[in-house]
NUDO-507021 format. One line per field, with one value per residue: x, y negated, z negated of N, C-alpha, C in turn; residue number from 1. Coordinates in steps of 0.001 Angstrom, whole numbers, always signed. Layout:
// residues N
nX (X ...)
nY (Y ...)
nZ (Z ...)
caX (X ...)
caY (Y ...)
caZ (Z ...)
cX (X ...)
cY (Y ...)
cZ (Z ...)
num (NUM ...)
***
This chain:
// residues 243
nX (+47518 +49816 +53401 +56928 +60322 +63019 +65946 +67263 +68793 +69558 +69152 +67752 +66830 +64286 +62772 +59377 +56600 +55709 +57898 +58606 +60688 +61254 +61823 +63177 +63383 +65594 +64996 +65922 +64148 +64209 +65633 +62762 +62217 +59730 +59106 +57326 +53879 +51160 +48060 +44533 +43496 +45726 +47308 +45687 +45443 +45855 +48775 +51888 +55253 +58220 +61627 +64738 +67824 +70301 +72588 +75550 +75457 +76424 +76045 +73492 +71077 +70582 +67823 +66427 +67697 +66859 +64142 +64215 +65374 +63373 +61531 +63028 +64581 +67126 +69603 +68797 +69009 +66956 +63598 +60177 +56712 +53712 +50395 +47356 +48151 +47716 +48540 +48855 +50982 +53588 +55673 +59094 +58783 +59723 +59466 +59272 +59973 +57972 +55428 +54322 +53195 +53657 +52562 +51214 +50444 +52336 +53340 +56144 +58275 +60655 +63738 +64585 +67335 +69906 +70490 +71947 +72722 +70799 +69975 +67235 +66562 +67182 +65979 +63286 +62546 +62640 +62668 +64707 +66715 +66820 +69157 +70421 +71395 +71776 +70933 +72716 +74195 +71805 +70893 +70317 +68985 +66460 +64987 +63180 +62127 +60787 +58095 +55503 +54888 +53095 +52834 +55487 +57355 +58998 +57055 +55827 +56859 +57791 +59327 +62629 +66280 +67851 +68114 +67924 +66162 +66540 +64229 +61257 +59498 +56809 +56266 +53617 +51492 +53130 +54119 +54751 +57072 +58651 +59127 +61587 +61935 +63874 +66088 +65044 +64160 +62630 +61521 +60639 +58550 +59553 +60720 +62184 +62167 +65276 +68799 +71066 +71440 +70090 +67605 +64289 +60687 +58394 +55153 +51805 +49765 +47804 +45818 +45394 +44747 +45895 +44587 +42733 +40593 +41726 +40820 +40129 +41560 +39628 +38217 +39410 +37485 +35677 +36773 +35535 +33403 +33577 +31346 +30794 +29444 +29910 +32123 +31203 +32110 +32639 +30748 +31520 +30694 +29614 +28593 +26622 +24900 +23867 +22222)
nY (-10636 -13207 -13084 -13046 -11883 -12952 -14813 -15925 -18983 -21060 -23804 -27099 -30571 -32707 -35684 -36623 -37922 -40010 -40860 -39387 -37233 -33820 -30604 -27889 -24623 -23215 -21262 -18974 -17805 -16452 -15444 -13293 -10187 -8517 -5196 -2961 -2569 -1599 +92 +616 +2722 +4327 +4615 +4450 +2159 -1432 -3184 -5015 -4515 -5883 -6876 -7934 -9739 -8737 -5986 -3824 -884 +1572 +1428 +2057 +4487 +7656 +8567 +6084 +4597 +5947 +5355 +2553 +2385 +3541 +1511 -343 -2092 -4009 -2878 -3494 -4971 -5174 -4065 -4655 -4197 -5768 -5928 -6449 -8651 -11877 -13227 -12980 -10717 -8831 -5864 -6734 -9473 -12600 -14090 -16883 -19558 -21249 -20190 -20938 -23972 -27407 -27971 -25562 -22682 -20139 -16782 -15592 -12878 -11081 -9614 -9858 -11461 -9381 -8731 -7017 -4921 -5807 -7213 -7208 -9810 -11497 -10079 -9526 -11696 -11688 -12993 -12401 -11610 -13209 -15828 -15633 -14903 -11468 -10493 -9136 -8392 -8092 -10029 -10141 -7842 -5321 -4144 -1671 +1289 +3610 +5944 +6908 +9974 +11065 +9934 +10631 +10126 +7946 +5406 +5389 +3022 +1056 -2040 -2444 -2652 -2764 -2268 -5252 -7319 -7333 -6417 -6090 -8982 -11359 -14596 -16730 -18818 -20969 -24050 -25013 -27307 -28408 -27550 -26390 -25859 -25491 -24502 -22311 -22418 -22666 -24968 -24558 -25401 -25247 -22359 -19227 -15691 -13954 -13928 -16251 -15548 -13154 -10931 -11860 -11798 -13638 -14404 -15083 -16846 -15021 -15967 -18588 -18779 -19386 -22237 -22921 -25335 -27999 -29253 -32576 -34808 -36018 -39307 -41969 -43063 -45734 -46884 -45314 -46015 -45470 -43988 -42704 -43934 -45849 -48623 -52044 -54994 -58014 -60919 -64310 -66960 -69289 -68523 -66770 -68515 -70066 -68260)
nZ (-16643 -16751 -16734 -17551 -17433 -19358 -20462 -23457 -23832 -25557 -27912 -27874 -27677 -26424 -25019 -25014 -22986 -24530 -25862 -28073 -29891 -29202 -30409 -28602 -27079 -24767 -21997 -19586 -16936 -14544 -11357 -11118 -9771 -7913 -8343 -8223 -7477 -9165 -8819 -9445 -7986 -7270 -9586 -11797 -13286 -13184 -12515 -12559 -11863 -12951 -12327 -13739 -13779 -12036 -11495 -11235 -9152 -10135 -12834 -13462 -14417 -12778 -12326 -12626 -10657 -8359 -8446 -8063 -5509 -4015 -3752 -2476 -4051 -5654 -8103 -11515 -14827 -16668 -16920 -16779 -17330 -16449 -17189 -15353 -13718 -12747 -10482 -6983 -5633 -3946 -3518 -3551 -3550 -5094 -8198 -10411 -12709 -11894 -12109 -14420 -16033 -17075 -20348 -20601 -22627 -24188 -25159 -26865 -26875 -28640 -29950 -33260 -34996 -36292 -39707 -41226 -44106 -46768 -49992 -52412 -53059 -50897 -48833 -49565 -51020 -53851 -57197 -58929 -61875 -65161 -65891 -68462 -71920 -72593 -70170 -68523 -65468 -64074 -62363 -59633 -59084 -58415 -60427 -62432 -60697 -61028 -61962 -64308 -66134 -64357 -60992 -61085 -59129 -56735 -55388 -52083 -49639 -51315 -52100 -51455 -51423 -48152 -44540 -42701 -40451 -36790 -35412 -33423 -32612 -32198 -31145 -31163 -29117 -28113 -26770 -23418 -22604 -20533 -17087 -15119 -12041 -10010 -11375 -12581 -15280 -18447 -20841 -24008 -26636 -29987 -31913 -30853 -31171 -31704 -30740 -29106 -25702 -25757 -24357 -23574 -23541 -21817 -21846 -20736 -23040 -25339 -27011 -26214 -23213 -19802 -18183 -20062 -21431 -23189 -26345 -27022 -29400 -32116 -32032 -34056 -36793 -38513 -41750 -44659 -47445 -51058 -51733 -49363 -47277 -44281 -44278 -44015 -42325 -44080 -43587 -42770 -45080 -44031 -41536 -42379 -43684 -41602 -40339)
caX (+48180 +51099 +54529 +58257 +61452 +63951 +67105 +67347 +70075 +69924 +68185 +68074 +65662 +63975 +61771 +58158 +56183 +55502 +59160 +58756 +61657 +60628 +62793 +62780 +64266 +65849 +64874 +66041 +63105 +64206 +64496 +62184 +61852 +58635 +59567 +56200 +52531 +50321 +46645 +43629 +43320 +46906 +47923 +44699 +45362 +46461 +49926 +53025 +56533 +59217 +63015 +65486 +69268 +70905 +73858 +76164 +74660 +76908 +75670 +72077 +70875 +70151 +66374 +66013 +68204 +65967 +62896 +64467 +65606 +62082 +60866 +64038 +64932 +68502 +69681 +68558 +69262 +65717 +62354 +59010 +55437 +52673 +49084 +46401 +48911 +46721 +49112 +48944 +52367 +53852 +57057 +60095 +58599 +60479 +58697 +60118 +59386 +56864 +54102 +53834 +53208 +53794 +51366 +50701 +50826 +52885 +53812 +57531 +58554 +62078 +64281 +65161 +68747 +70193 +71113 +72695 +72146 +70546 +69303 +65816 +66368 +67165 +65101 +61886 +62341 +62485 +63243 +65883 +66656 +67162 +70580 +70525 +72011 +71040 +70526 +73987 +74173 +70464 +70498 +69792 +68492 +65001 +64324 +62823 +61337 +60175 +56721 +55345 +54906 +52400 +53242 +56874 +58185 +58990 +55942 +56208 +56684 +58265 +60302 +63949 +67337 +67931 +68437 +67062 +66228 +66641 +62926 +60501 +58584 +56145 +55910 +52436 +50960 +54203 +53809 +55791 +57285 +59146 +59387 +62624 +61754 +65102 +67000 +64278 +64297 +61502 +61789 +59488 +58567 +59646 +61740 +61883 +62954 +66472 +70006 +71364 +71892 +69203 +66493 +62982 +59536 +57523 +53882 +50680 +49247 +46567 +44815 +45120 +45149 +46085 +43350 +41852 +40422 +42147 +39928 +40770 +41500 +38501 +38597 +39355 +36284 +35912 +37000 +34298 +33443 +33730 +30148 +30714 +28869 +30939 +32235 +30848 +32935 +31919 +30631 +31808 +29523 +29009 +27786 +25423 +23977 +23190 +21134)
caY (-11609 -13631 -12874 -13029 -11475 -14065 -14753 -17098 -19654 -21885 -24780 -28505 -31420 -33616 -36700 -36499 -39151 -41063 -41171 -38597 -36164 -32506 -29500 -26878 -23495 -23110 -19871 -18716 -16816 -15993 -14897 -11977 -9524 -7551 -3865 -2103 -3039 -455 -139 +1553 +3900 +5197 +4825 +4428 +821 -2472 -3788 -5428 -4196 -6891 -6609 -9165 -9671 -7696 -5438 -2867 +327 +2712 +1250 +2428 +5933 +8203 +8490 +4709 +4170 +6498 +4576 +1251 +2554 +3863 +248 -1224 -3117 -3895 -2468 -4575 -4598 -5109 -3832 -4832 -4077 -6679 -5487 -7461 -9818 -12678 -13795 -11995 -10471 -7526 -5467 -7535 -10902 -13164 -15048 -17599 -20444 -22051 -19619 -21685 -25412 -28209 -27941 -24205 -22015 -18818 -15960 -15178 -11617 -10816 -8852 -10803 -11278 -8385 -9284 -6002 -4388 -6929 -6900 -7539 -11249 -12074 -9322 -9600 -12945 -11485 -14091 -11955 -11659 -14473 -16089 -15932 -13840 -10210 -10114 -8895 -7520 -7924 -11310 -9971 -6470 -5189 -3648 -257 +1740 +4892 +6021 +7691 +11421 +11274 +11079 +11021 +9866 +6567 +5213 +5114 +1644 +118 -3005 -2118 -3093 -1982 -2971 -6421 -7904 -6494 -5824 -6794 -9976 -12189 -15964 -17003 -20165 -21944 -24938 -25257 -28748 -28726 -26456 -26767 -24817 -25243 -23730 -21216 -22624 -23187 -25572 -24158 -26066 -24365 -21314 -17947 -14640 -13462 -14733 -16788 -14498 -11988 -10885 -12134 -11690 -14804 -14043 -15994 -16727 -14261 -16747 -19797 -18406 -20436 -22823 -23285 -26777 -28390 -30194 -33840 -35166 -36941 -40713 -42432 -43824 -46766 -46397 -45140 -46455 -44386 -43157 -41998 -44771 -46657 -49998 -53099 -56167 -59135 -62085 -65572 -67562 -70288 -67815 -66225 -69607 -70494 -67323)
caZ (-17510 -16218 -17623 -16955 -18256 -19409 -21345 -24324 -23630 -26712 -28376 -27681 -27909 -25321 -25324 -24222 -22311 -25522 -26519 -29291 -29695 -29371 -30391 -27626 -26783 -23329 -21579 -18142 -16662 -13164 -10592 -11393 -8518 -8009 -7954 -7886 -7773 -9461 -8584 -10120 -7137 -7243 -10901 -12865 -13875 -12360 -13181 -11726 -12485 -12610 -12682 -14012 -14019 -11202 -11949 -10325 -8961 -10918 -14229 -13602 -14439 -11486 -12127 -12419 -9351 -7345 -8479 -7457 -4062 -3396 -3447 -1863 -5011 -6155 -9509 -12479 -16213 -17432 -16186 -17649 -16625 -16927 -16718 -14879 -13264 -12035 -9261 -5910 -5229 -3349 -3780 -2868 -3832 -6207 -8978 -11363 -13715 -11360 -12392 -15573 -15849 -18289 -21186 -20789 -23868 -23932 -26269 -26665 -27563 -28678 -31068 -34196 -35326 -37316 -40916 -41932 -45338 -47671 -51247 -52499 -53177 -49547 -47938 -49977 -51763 -55293 -57949 -59650 -63328 -65813 -66112 -69886 -72705 -72595 -68809 -67844 -64287 -63494 -61781 -58268 -58934 -58237 -61624 -62447 -59542 -61340 -62420 -65542 -65913 -63084 -60182 -61342 -57941 -56261 -54471 -50700 -49224 -52328 -51588 -51970 -50506 -46925 -43306 -42494 -39113 -35588 -35136 -32382 -33143 -31207 -31534 -30358 -28868 -27953 -25650 -22416 -22536 -19191 -16151 -14165 -11041 -9259 -12208 -13190 -16720 -19209 -22139 -24806 -27941 -31142 -31979 -30219 -31830 -31044 -30673 -27786 -24803 -25823 -23417 -24165 -22643 -21878 -21221 -20953 -24393 -25445 -27724 -25436 -21857 -18805 -17709 -21176 -21583 -24531 -27005 -27354 -30813 -32362 -32148 -35445 -37155 -39526 -43105 -45415 -48840 -52012 -51690 -48097 -46223 -43632 -44759 -43065 -42530 -44716 -42704 -43445 -45747 -43124 -40529 -43040 -43995 -40388 -40042)
cX (+49558 +52208 +55827 +59245 +62463 +65103 +67166 +68742 +70501 +68823 +68686 +66826 +65511 +62944 +60552 +57783 +55993 +56771 +59387 +59717 +61031 +61723 +62304 +63825 +64369 +65858 +64999 +65122 +63107 +65588 +64077 +61724 +60748 +59123 +58417 +54900 +51633 +48853 +45819 +43498 +44497 +47444 +46932 +44573 +46110 +47591 +50975 +54290 +57586 +60597 +63778 +66956 +69901 +72254 +74373 +75387 +75104 +76576 +74223 +71968 +70313 +68635 +65879 +66485 +67330 +64645 +63088 +64667 +64308 +61348 +61849 +64401 +66375 +68510 +69545 +68805 +67984 +64528 +61203 +57750 +54412 +51337 +48227 +47114 +48017 +47245 +49258 +50393 +52448 +55304 +58045 +59950 +59425 +59613 +59623 +59321 +58151 +55494 +53496 +53941 +53372 +52474 +50752 +51193 +51251 +53171 +55219 +57807 +60050 +62451 +64997 +66636 +68903 +70930 +71915 +71958 +72020 +69816 +67881 +65578 +66287 +66142 +63628 +61581 +62002 +63157 +64526 +65703 +67064 +68668 +70790 +71218 +71131 +70578 +71756 +73792 +72815 +69985 +69861 +69307 +66963 +64290 +63962 +61929 +60581 +58733 +56678 +55365 +54176 +52463 +54712 +57809 +58114 +57881 +56442 +55917 +57157 +59356 +61643 +65008 +67366 +68251 +67428 +67257 +66269 +65358 +62214 +59488 +58029 +55819 +54788 +52186 +52054 +53952 +55010 +55923 +57727 +59327 +60395 +62699 +63045 +66061 +66338 +64387 +63005 +62026 +60531 +59614 +58622 +60732 +61229 +62728 +64172 +67626 +70186 +71974 +71031 +68098 +65177 +61917 +58658 +56246 +52848 +50081 +47925 +45454 +44446 +45538 +45233 +44746 +42378 +41800 +40754 +41177 +40694 +40595 +40364 +38990 +38491 +38129 +36639 +36086 +35671 +34486 +33527 +32536 +29988 +30135 +29968 +30923 +31851 +31665 +32083 +31911 +30957 +30532 +28833 +28133 +26525 +24418 +23197 +22017 +19977)
cY (-11923 -13396 -12810 -12453 -12608 -13808 -16057 -17707 -20485 -22852 -26192 -29314 -32379 -34624 -36486 -37848 -40308 -41437 -40429 -37442 -34824 -31441 -28375 -25762 -23359 -21636 -19803 -17551 -16349 -15983 -13513 -11369 -8497 -6210 -3015 -2769 -1820 -832 +911 +2830 +4865 +5540 +4813 +3103 -145 -3130 -4152 -5171 -5176 -6445 -7914 -8841 -8492 -7242 -4407 -1553 +1455 +2579 +1646 +3942 +6413 +8181 +7062 +4193 +4708 +5750 +3223 +1355 +2886 +2603 -804 -2397 -2933 -3448 -3667 -4042 -4419 -4939 -3941 -4817 -5000 -6252 -6683 -8766 -10639 -13305 -12696 -11887 -9097 -7160 -6246 -9023 -11313 -14212 -15671 -18497 -21174 -21417 -20238 -23173 -26127 -28212 -26570 -23637 -20579 -18109 -15486 -13948 -11353 -9966 -9825 -10485 -10227 -9017 -8255 -5495 -5526 -6450 -7425 -9043 -11880 -11381 -9506 -10809 -12693 -12652 -13692 -12078 -13016 -14601 -16516 -14770 -12594 -9755 -9835 -7944 -7359 -9199 -11140 -8535 -6443 -4769 -2177 +98 +3026 +4778 +6722 +9185 +11791 +9974 +11452 +10815 +8376 +6420 +4841 +3653 +628 -776 -2798 -2674 -2206 -2851 -4083 -6952 -6861 -5702 -6683 -7731 -10829 -13549 -16411 -18501 -21233 -22760 -25083 -26763 -29164 -27445 -26964 -25670 -24480 -24351 -22502 -21251 -23182 -23799 -25392 -24764 -25038 -23320 -20021 -16871 -14244 -14437 -15276 -15688 -13254 -12092 -11093 -11957 -12907 -14457 -15123 -15759 -15961 -15077 -18028 -19511 -19601 -20924 -23191 -24800 -27129 -29424 -31455 -34136 -36157 -38363 -41159 -43295 -44863 -46172 -46336 -45621 -45243 -43449 -42399 -42835 -45626 -48092 -50974 -54336 -57311 -60338 -63355 -66208 -68575 -69642 -67259 -67307 -70068 -69567 -67491)
cZ (-16940 -17234 -16856 -17960 -18222 -20347 -22142 -24217 -24834 -27062 -28104 -28024 -26745 -25810 -24429 -23619 -23266 -26268 -27812 -29013 -30062 -29374 -29485 -27571 -25267 -22947 -20056 -17790 -15215 -12579 -11057 -10082 -8764 -7480 -7452 -8277 -7955 -9311 -9307 -9311 -7230 -8621 -12057 -13570 -12969 -13129 -12140 -12511 -11991 -13073 -12810 -14238 -13275 -11774 -10934 -10307 -9874 -12407 -14502 -13589 -13099 -11313 -11872 -11070 -8227 -7288 -7799 -5946 -3331 -2972 -2918 -2770 -5459 -7618 -10438 -13890 -17016 -16500 -17183 -16801 -17269 -16334 -16322 -14521 -12347 -10751 -8219 -5435 -4588 -3616 -2920 -3094 -5051 -6886 -10016 -12274 -13218 -11592 -13648 -15283 -17178 -19060 -21359 -22120 -23564 -25254 -25929 -27515 -27492 -29875 -31993 -34459 -36427 -38486 -41690 -43166 -46336 -48920 -51270 -52583 -51794 -48650 -48264 -50848 -53234 -56024 -58671 -61155 -63870 -65990 -67561 -70590 -72678 -71232 -67963 -66667 -63638 -62816 -60397 -58020 -58876 -59505 -61499 -61258 -59850 -61804 -63787 -65207 -64628 -62284 -60352 -60162 -57612 -55225 -53084 -50337 -50234 -51741 -52271 -51024 -49258 -45728 -43051 -41086 -38016 -35365 -34093 -33029 -32006 -31811 -30603 -30208 -28860 -26688 -24723 -22232 -21135 -18400 -15129 -13111 -10317 -10048 -12822 -14713 -17286 -20499 -22982 -26192 -29066 -30995 -31366 -30898 -31007 -31077 -29263 -26913 -24814 -24778 -24168 -23095 -22876 -21121 -21508 -22339 -24404 -26085 -26986 -23991 -20926 -18291 -18807 -21312 -23030 -25099 -27381 -28839 -31036 -32555 -33594 -35690 -38213 -40901 -43858 -46842 -49750 -51966 -50394 -46984 -45601 -44131 -43661 -43389 -43106 -43765 -43457 -44005 -44851 -42107 -41148 -43347 -42781 -40062 -41026)
num (1 2 3 4 5 6 7 8 9 10 11 12 13 14 15 16 17 18 19 20 21 22 23 24 25 26 27 28 29 30 31 32 33 34 35 36 37 38 39 40 41 42 43 44 45 46 47 48 49 50 51 52 53 54 55 56 57 58 59 60 61 62 63 64 65 66 67 68 69 70 71 72 73 74 75 76 77 78 79 80 81 82 83 84 85 86 87 88 89 90 91 92 93 94 95 96 97 98 99 100 101 102 103 104 105 106 107 108 109 110 111 112 113 114 115 116 117 118 119 120 121 122 123 124 125 126 127 128 129 130 131 132 133 134 135 136 137 138 139 140 141 142 143 144 145 146 147 148 149 150 151 152 153 154 155 156 157 158 159 160 161 162 163 164 165 166 167 168 169 170 171 172 173 174 175 176 177 178 179 180 181 182 183 184 185 186 187 188 189 190 191 192 193 194 195 196 197 198 199 200 201 202 203 204 205 206 207 208 209 210 211 212 213 214 215 216 217 218 219 220 221 222 223 224 225 226 227 228 229 230 231 232 233 234 235 236 237 238 239 240 241 242 243)
***
């Protein structure tokens, strides 16, 4: 499965071939350097290890630095392994945005924005209490959480206030609108999890893999009558008389 490590740069909008404006997310997906190629014979499975965003050597841990030097790779900030990489590569190769094309579908994986400690209204969409007499102080509270004599404890998994956001999420089946190979940038239709500047993973869509033949939209048919039969155009009276 094809994939790249990238960085979310921001959002903008572009026009497609038909002049329709499309909201897109700008993602820098390269250069990704191939660090290691794993095989079934040596590692038990087939995968390609990619590195992204070079950094200074003293900022890398000693075990990771030894691994990178073993494959003559410069220090990087992010490393990600992609199994069954369909493109033939070897350690030291550089891959970028050109492995995807316009119209391809991808999955974007990122860490959502952290929202801090939030109440049940914002975190779980509770309606809150009534804003009427006799409901003092219960406008945004969750209500009672206890049980009866049995079991006498709070049930596990109950929706309560707490930390919101900053979790791993995947946005599936996003269309690649433009591929800017010189800049290693992908313009992807729609939103991607994470804040601007966060690292994201762009991989080939699992549900719509590369090379899938897209079904064309059905051609519009004639309007049907109330009973379901197609309407027929009324012929002029003169033409009907001649027949």
